[in-house]
N, C-alpha and C positions, 0 to 999 in steps of 0.2 A: 847577823841581825844582832845590834849589841840592845841590851834595854836601856833605858832613860833612868835617870838616878830615881826621880819621881817614880817609877813605876817600883823599885825595888824596896822604896822608903814604904810608899802603900801597899805593897805587899806583907811587907815585914810588922808593917803598923797594925793591920787589921783582921780580927779574928772571928768578931761579930761587930752586927748590927749599931751598936752602941758605942765603939772604937772608932768605927766608920765615921760617927759624926763628930765624935774627938778629934780625929784626924784632921776631917774637915775645918770644924773651928781653927784649929789649933793652926792650918796652915792657911785660912783664909777665904775659904772656898766654900761652896752650895753642898749641903749633903749630895743631891742627885749628882752634882760637877764629880764629886770623890767617886760615887758609885761607878758612874761612866768610866771614869780612868780606873777602878779598880778592873771594871769586865776586859777594859782594853792590855791591862796587866797582867791578869789572870790568861789571857787569850796569847799575846807576847810569849808567856812562861811557858802555855801546853805546846806551842810551837816549837822550842825552843826545845823541848823535850824528846816531840818526837823526831826531829831530825838526828837525836843523837844515836837515835836506834841504830 
């Protein structure tokens, strides 16, 4: 499973709720959309890490 570039960018950019809102604004998306995509990116990363065991 390959990660999409936006997943990597989002995971690296966001470390608290304020940075999520800042990332959303800088990316031209709504904060709710960014939050949803962050959840998807975290799930994809967790799946990839579980597969490495």
